[in-house]
N, C-alpha and C positions, 0 to 999 in steps of 0.2 A: 424512458424504456423501460420495457418489461423484462427487468433483467432476474426476477426472482429465480432462485435455483442453481444459479450462476456463480460461478466463481473465478473473480479476474487477478492479473497479477501485474503493479504499476512498480518500476522500477522510480527513483527520485521521486516516491509520493508525499513527500512530506513540504516541499516548496511549491511556489510558481506553477507551471501547467500541470506536473505529475499531481499535486493536490487538487489541483480542482478535476484533476479527472478519477482522482478518487473520491470526490466528493459526489462528483456527476454519477458514479457507479451507483452509489452505496443510495442515493436517492432514487436512483430505475431500483433497486433490489436487490445486487450482489453483494455477494460475500466480497471482500477485497483482501488482498494482501499486499503488503506495500513496504516496496524495500528505501532504504537510506544507509548511508554510510557510519552514521551514529547512532550508537544505544541511547544515546540524551534524544537525539531527532524520534527517534522511534517509540521512544516511551512519550514525548509531550503529544507527538501525533496521536498514537495509540488513546492517549488519553481525552482527546481534542474529538477525536472522529465518532469513540464510542463501539457501539454494537455492530458488530458486522467487517469491523474493518481489525485485522493484526498485519504488526509489524515485525519485521526482521532486520539486520545487519545484514547490508549485500553493499558492497562495491564491486559495480557492473566492471570495473578492469580485473577483476579477479573471477576466472572463470569457476572455479570452485565454490566461492562464496555463490556464485549464479546457481549451481546445481542444487546447492543446499536450500536455496529461496524456495 
């Protein structure tokens, strides 16, 4: 995938399928904003994923949290 210059948003981006999607998007050149329910998960994944990935605490059950993401 050629995704340079694109920004993707992935909820549940710290584990499982969501994490795999984040990694694939980064490999393709996209910048990725990922959400997770806990700050600890966001911080850990941000360190592991490195450049091009930004995380935010976001519980998709909370509409206001989704708007902030």
